[in-house]
C-alpha positions as a printed Julia matrix, in Angstrom:
62×3 Matrix{Float64}:
 72.11  131.3   141.65
 72.2   129.73  138.47
 75.17  131.27  136.65
 74.5   129.38  133.83
 72.44  126.28  132.65
 72.27  123.86  129.25
 76.29  124.81  128.35
 78.66  122.7   126.35
 81.69  123.19  128.79
 84.4   123.68  126.16
 88.1   122.31  127.11
 91.54  123.06  124.89
 92.38  118.93  124.2
 90.77  117.31  121.51
 89.53  113.22  122.67
 89.71  111.13  119.79
 89.34  107.75  121.92
 85.46  108.21  122.38
 83.14  104.64  121.31
 81.13  105.69  118.2
 78.34  106.74  119.1
 78.68  109.13  121.83
 77.24  112.15  122.04
 78.7   115.49  122.93
 77.61  115.36  126.73
 80.24  112.07  127.11
 82.87  114.1   124.9
 82.79  117.59  127.43
 83.71  115.01  130.23
 86.26  113.23  128.5
 87.09  116.43  128.07
 86.43  118.42  131.26
 88.59  115.34  133.71
 91.94  114.87  130.96
 92.54  119.3   131.47
 91.28  118.81  135.58
 91.21  116.56  138.54
 88.07  115.19  138.07
 85.88  112.86  137.82
 82.01  112.69  135.72
 79.58  110.45  135.05
 77.81  111.35  131.61
 74.18  109.16  131.05
 73.62  108.24  127.6
 69.39  109.62  126.94
 69.28  107.38  124.11
 70.12  104.18  125.73
 70.68  105.21  129.3
 73.07  103.39  130.25
 76.44  105.23  133.22
 79.78  106.52  132.07
 82.57  107.87  133.99
 85.38  109.5   133.51
 88.69  110.04  134.52
 91.98  111.86  133.42
 90.16  112.02  129.87
 89.21  107.94  129.36
 86.3   106.44  130.18
 87.19  103.92  133.27
 83.44  103.01  133.55
 80.72  101.71  131.56
 77.94  100.2   133.19
């Protein structure tokens, strides 16, 4: 069963150190990893680059 699609995940944490030009998808990925023990992957729609986030920080950009 699908509970939600296209939903913005909000974490009660401010993400300030992301490079300029990264949008809501990357901010949500950074925020969710800052408040949980998880890894998040975000793919840029415009550049098709892959970013991996852990502990609120971008740890890989390919």
